[in-house]
C-alpha positions in Angstrom: -80.5 -15.7 129.3 -80.0 -17.2 125.9 -78.6 -13.9 124.5 -76.2 -13.6 127.4 -74.9 -17.1 126.9 -74.4 -16.3 123.2 -72.4 -13.2 124.0 -70.2 -15.2 126.4 -69.7 -17.9 123.8 -68.8 -15.3 121.1 -66.4 -13.5 123.4 -64.7 -16.8 124.2 -64.3 -17.7 120.6 -63.0 -14.3 119.7 -60.4 -14.2 122.4 -59.3 -17.8 121.7 -58.8 -17.1 118.0 -56.8 -14.0 118.5 -54.1 -15.2 120.8 -51.9 -18.4 121.3 -53.8 -21.2 123.1 -51.5 -21.0 126.2 -52.7 -17.4 127.0 -55.9 -17.3 129.0 -58.2 -14.3 129.2 -58.5 -13.0 132.8 -60.7 -9.9 132.2 -61.5 -7.3 129.6 -61.8 -3.6 130.5 -63.6 -1.4 128.0 -63.0 2.4 128.5 -64.2 5.3 126.4 -60.8 5.7 124.8 -59.3 2.1 124.8 -59.8 -1.6 125.4 -57.5 -3.5 127.7 -57.4 -7.3 127.7 -55.8 -8.9 130.7 -54.2 -12.3 130.0 -52.1 -14.8 131.8 -50.0 -17.8 130.7 -51.1 -21.3 131.4 -47.7 -22.8 130.7 -46.3 -25.1 133.3 -42.7 -25.1 132.0 -40.4 -23.3 129.5 -37.1 -24.0 127.8 -34.1 -22.1 128.8 -32.9 -19.9 125.9 -29.3 -20.7 126.6 -29.2 -24.4 127.1 -32.7 -25.4 126.0 -33.3 -27.4 129.2 -37.0 -27.5 130.2 -37.7 -25.8 133.5 -40.8 -25.8 135.6 -39.4 -23.9 138.6 -41.1 -20.5 138.7 -38.9 -17.8 140.2 -41.4 -14.9 140.0 -43.9 -13.3 137.7 -43.9 -10.2 135.6 -46.3 -8.2 133.4 -45.8 -7.3 129.8 -47.9 -4.5 128.3 -48.2 -4.1 124.6 -50.4 -2.5 122.0 -52.3 -4.6 119.4 -54.5 -3.8 116.4 -57.5 -1.6 117.1 -60.9 -3.0 117.8 -63.8 -0.8 116.5 -61.6 2.3 116.4 -60.4 1.9 119.9 -56.8 1.1 120.7 -56.3 -2.4 122.1 -53.8 -3.0 124.9 -52.7 -6.3 126.2 -51.5 -6.8 129.7 -50.0 -10.3 130.0 -48.8 -11.9 133.2 -45.8 -14.2 132.4 -43.4 -16.2 134.5 -39.7 -16.0 135.1 -38.2 -19.5 135.5 -35.0 -20.8 137.1 -32.8 -22.8 134.8 -32.6 -26.3 136.2 -29.3 -27.1 134.5 -26.5 -26.5 137.0 -23.9 -26.0 134.1 -25.9 -23.2 132.4 -24.8 -19.6 132.9 -28.4 -18.4 132.7 -29.9 -18.6 136.2 -33.3 -16.9 135.6 -35.0 -16.4 132.2 -38.3 -14.9 131.1 -41.2 -16.7 129.4 -41.4 -15.7 125.8 -44.4 -15.1 123.6 -42.7 -15.1 120.2 -45.9 -15.9 118.4 -47.4 -12.6 119.5 -44.4 -10.2 119.9 -40.7 -10.3 120.0 -38.6 -9.9 123.1 -39.1 -6.6 124.9 -41.3 -5.2 122.1 -44.2 -2.9 123.0 -46.3 -3.7 120.0 -47.6 -7.0 118.6 -46.3 -8.5 115.4 -49.7 -7.8 113.8 -49.5 -4.1 114.6 -45.9 -3.8 113.5 -46.7 -5.4 110.1 -49.5 -2.9 109.6 -47.3 0.0 110.6 -44.5 -1.2 108.3 -47.0 -1.3 105.4 -48.0 2.3 106.2 -44.4 3.4 106.4 -43.4 1.7 103.1 -46.3 3.2 101.1 -46.0 6.9 102.2 -43.6 9.2 104.0 -43.0 8.5 107.7 -44.7 11.7 108.8 -47.7 11.1 106.6 -48.0 7.6 107.9 -47.7 8.9 111.5 -50.6 11.3 110.8 -52.6 8.5 109.3 -51.9 6.4 112.4 -53.0 9.2 114.6 -56.3 9.4 112.7 -57.0 5.8 113.6 -55.9 6.2 117.3 -52.5 4.6 117.1 -49.8 6.8 118.7 -46.5 6.3 116.8 -43.9 8.8 115.7 -42.4 9.2 112.2 -39.0 8.1 113.6 -40.5 4.8 114.8 -42.1 4.2 111.4 -38.7 4.9 109.8 -37.0 2.3 112.1 -39.7 -0.3 111.2 -39.3 0.4 107.4 -35.5 0.0 107.7 -35.9 -3.4 109.5 -38.2 -4.7 106.7 -36.8 -7.3 104.5 -38.6 -8.3 101.3 -39.3 -12.0 100.8 -37.9 -13.0 97.5 -38.1 -16.5 96.1 -34.6 -16.8 94.5 -35.6 -20.0 92.7 -38.2 -18.2 90.7 -35.7 -15.6 89.3 -34.3 -16.8 86.0 -33.0 -13.5 84.4 -32.3 -10.0 85.4 -32.8 -7.0 83.2 -30.6 -4.0 83.4 -32.0 -0.8 82.0 -29.1 1.7 82.1 -28.0 4.3 79.5 -25.1 6.7 79.6 -23.2 8.8 77.0 
């Protein structure tokens, strides 16, 4: 019984540390080829993206499915139940809006930010097709075209205050 309680405690800490605190784990399904974590949102209200009015009136629920970083060489998929809220501001043009999980993934994205960052690093360090083959080796299904799109969206972070001179090395006859 002690070992079982330890496993439950470790699983709880692992799940709590991986996702925002408002997402609660419902169940975990471990298959031979993948792991699926079912989550739901505990939020009671959300702000309208148009007018920023807080709303607690739930219109309906929907499910978002996305891929995250692998766990022990198995692809990890998240199935998240989120709410659609009615905007309570009568002057707002947005009548119904979806709950957002910006900390985890952007709007309508099928991969988490963590996975996108790793794929972007792969695509920036090798050709897109080589990166796609490498991803296939670690059980992440992604095409070379998708990796090219990710690398084109990448913007380097440059601290402009730390630049004090620019060297130009150019020679022509």
